[in-house]
C-alpha positions as CSV (number, residue, x, y, z in Angstrom):
1,M,1.1,-1.5,-23.4
2,F,0.4,-2.7,-19.9
3,W,-2.9,-4.2,-19.1
4,K,-3.9,-5.1,-15.6
5,K,-5.7,-8.3,-15.1
6,K,-9.1,-7.9,-13.3
7,K,-9.1,-9.6,-10.0
8,D,-11.6,-12.4,-9.3
9,S,-13.6,-12.1,-6.0
10,K,-11.4,-15.1,-4.8
11,D,-8.3,-13.0,-5.1
12,V,-10.0,-9.9,-3.5
13,A,-11.2,-11.9,-0.7
14,K,-7.9,-13.6,-0.1
15,S,-6.1,-10.1,-0.2
16,R,-8.6,-8.9,2.4
17,L,-7.9,-11.7,4.5
18,K,-4.2,-11.1,4.4
19,L,-4.8,-7.5,5.5
20,V,-7.1,-8.5,8.3
21,L,-4.6,-11.1,9.6
22,T,-1.7,-8.8,9.4
23,Q,-3.5,-6.0,11.1
24,D,-4.5,-8.4,13.9
25,R,-0.9,-9.6,14.4
26,L,0.3,-6.0,14.4
27,N,-2.6,-4.8,16.8
28,C,-2.8,-2.2,14.0
29,S,-6.5,-0.7,13.4
30,P,-7.9,0.5,10.1
31,D,-7.9,3.9,11.3
32,M,-4.2,3.8,12.2
33,L,-3.3,2.2,8.7
34,E,-5.4,5.2,7.0
35,A,-3.4,7.7,9.1
36,M,-0.2,6.2,8.0
37,K,-1.3,6.2,4.5
38,T,-2.2,10.0,4.8
39,D,0.9,10.9,6.5
40,I,3.0,9.0,3.9
41,L,1.2,10.7,0.9
42,Q,1.6,14.1,2.4
43,V,5.3,13.7,2.5
44,I,5.6,12.2,-1.1
45,A,3.3,15.1,-2.3
46,K,6.0,17.6,-1.2
47,Y,8.5,16.2,-3.8
48,M,6.3,14.8,-6.7
49,D,3.1,14.6,-8.3
50,F,1.5,11.2,-8.3
51,D,-1.7,9.5,-9.5
52,E,-3.8,9.1,-6.4
53,K,-6.4,6.7,-8.2
54,A,-3.8,4.4,-9.4
55,M,-1.9,3.9,-6.1
56,D,-1.9,0.9,-3.8
57,I,-0.5,1.0,-0.3
58,Q,-0.8,-2.2,1.9
59,I,0.8,-3.9,4.8
60,S,1.5,-7.5,4.1
61,Q,3.5,-10.4,5.5
62,S,7.1,-10.7,4.2
63,Q,7.7,-13.0,1.3
64,S,10.5,-14.4,3.1
65,A,9.3,-17.6,4.8
66,E,11.9,-17.3,7.5
67,D,11.0,-14.0,9.3
68,G,7.4,-13.4,8.1
69,K,7.6,-9.9,9.3
70,P,5.1,-7.5,8.2
71,V,6.1,-5.3,5.2
72,L,4.7,-2.0,4.0
73,V,4.4,-2.2,0.2
74,A,3.5,1.0,-1.9
75,N,3.0,1.3,-5.6
76,I,2.5,4.9,-6.1
77,P,2.7,5.9,-9.9
78,V,4.8,9.0,-10.1
79,L,3.7,11.6,-12.7
80,S,6.5,14.3,-12.3
81,L,8.9,15.4,-9.8
82,R,8.5,19.0,-8.2
83,K,11.1,21.5,-8.5
84,M,12.7,22.5,-5.2
85,K,12.4,26.0,-4.0
């Protein structure tokens, strides 16, 4: 069974700071991020059922040290695929 490690307040603060810095570099407001998240979820909902409470969508810096470009990271637990009409 998979158990998630509870994040320390230090880890939460670090994650929030990364998000704020990325938003600042992108000139992307929290409202715009929320609108993107909503649009993405509406499209995904057409094709599958997913666990909204367990999902995590973030914009962060690329792990590649060379480019450092922002990346969209989405962890969306899929419950089932919908049948196409």
